N, C-alpha and C positions, 0 to 999 in steps of 0.2 A: 181152665176156669170153671170149675165144678160148682161153685156155690156152696161147697162144704165149709164148716166153720174154720177147717185148717187152711182154706184157700187164701192166700195172702191178699189178693185183690178184693175179695169180699170182705175179709177183716178190714182192710184199709177203707173200704167204703162204709161199713158200719161205724168205724171210728169217726169218720167225716160227718156222719149223720149226728153222731152223738156230740161232737164238738159243735156243730151248728146249732143244736138244741141248746147247748150249755151257753153259748153266745147270746141266744135270745133271753135266756133267763137271767143272765148277768146284766144285760142291757135293761131289762125290767127293773132289776134291783137299783141300777143307777138312776133310772127315770123316776123311781120313788124315793129317792134320797131324802126328800123333803116332805114326804106324807106321813102325817102323825100316826103312830102305832105300826108302821109297816115293818115287817120282819123279812130280811134277806133270805133268798132261797138258792138252792144249787141242786145240781143233779148228782145222783149217786155216781161213785167213780165208775169209769168204763168197765173195769175188771169185774165189778159187782153186777153190772148190767149184763155182761157176758155170762156170768155164772148164772144169773136168773134165767137167761135165755137158753141155758144148757149148751153154750157154744164152745165152752173151753173146759178141759179137764181140771180138777181141783189140782192145785200145786201141792207136792208132798216133799218134806224135808227128809232128805235120805241120809243126812249127817247132822249131828247136833250143833255142828260149827257153822252150818249154813244159816243164811238170814231167815227168819221167821216171816210167815205170810201174815197178813193182817186178821185172818180168821184164827190165826194161832193165839192161844190164851197167853203165851209168853211174849208176844208182839207188843212193841211199844205203842202206846196210844198218846197223842198229844192232847193237851187240854184245850178246849174251845172257850175263849173268852168273848163275851158279848158286851159290848159297850153300847149303852143306850142314851140317847138324849132325853132331855125332860120330858118331851112329847111322845115317848115311847118307841121312837124309830132306831132301830138298830143297824142301819146299813152305814158301813164305813167305806167311804169313796176310795181310801187307800187300798183296802183289801179287794174291793171289788176291780180296781185299776190292775192289781197284781194278778188276779185271776183271769181277767180279760187278757193280759199280755201272755201268761201262761197258756191260755187256751188258743191263741193266735200263734205261738210257736209250735204248739202241738198239731195245729191245723196244717201248717206249713210242712211238718215233718211227715204227717200222713199223706199230704197230696204229693210230696216228693216220692214217698215210697210207692204210691200208687202209680204214678208215672213211670217209675224205674222198672216195676213188674211188667206194665203193659209193654215197655219197650223191650224188655228180656223176651217176652212173648212174640213180639213183632220179629225180633231177631231169629228166634227159634223157627219162626215160620218163613223166614226169607223175606220179609217185607221190612222197608226202612220209614 
């Protein structure tokens, strides 16, 4: 457990922190679903947060048949459509609910990975 960016326990911890922050932002969006003029917010994807922190090396395509990364100009980008209510509010409760569910699943995965790595270290040290 060195605290280096490649340390799986530290990475899982960073992911859990990011997911907690995202849940707060999504809860704020849902809380303001009826506020006139409110625009929903979201965090930058976790991979971008790691890139900005310098915690992960950039991905490289070593073969043209490999999938493109999001920073690759040939990567597919989805269109974002914003539906607005007459009062200017752009919060879609359906979209927010999907993001909350996705974040909850990612949180469970990161927590399980964290527990698994801790268990492996305990095993290696002869502790149960």
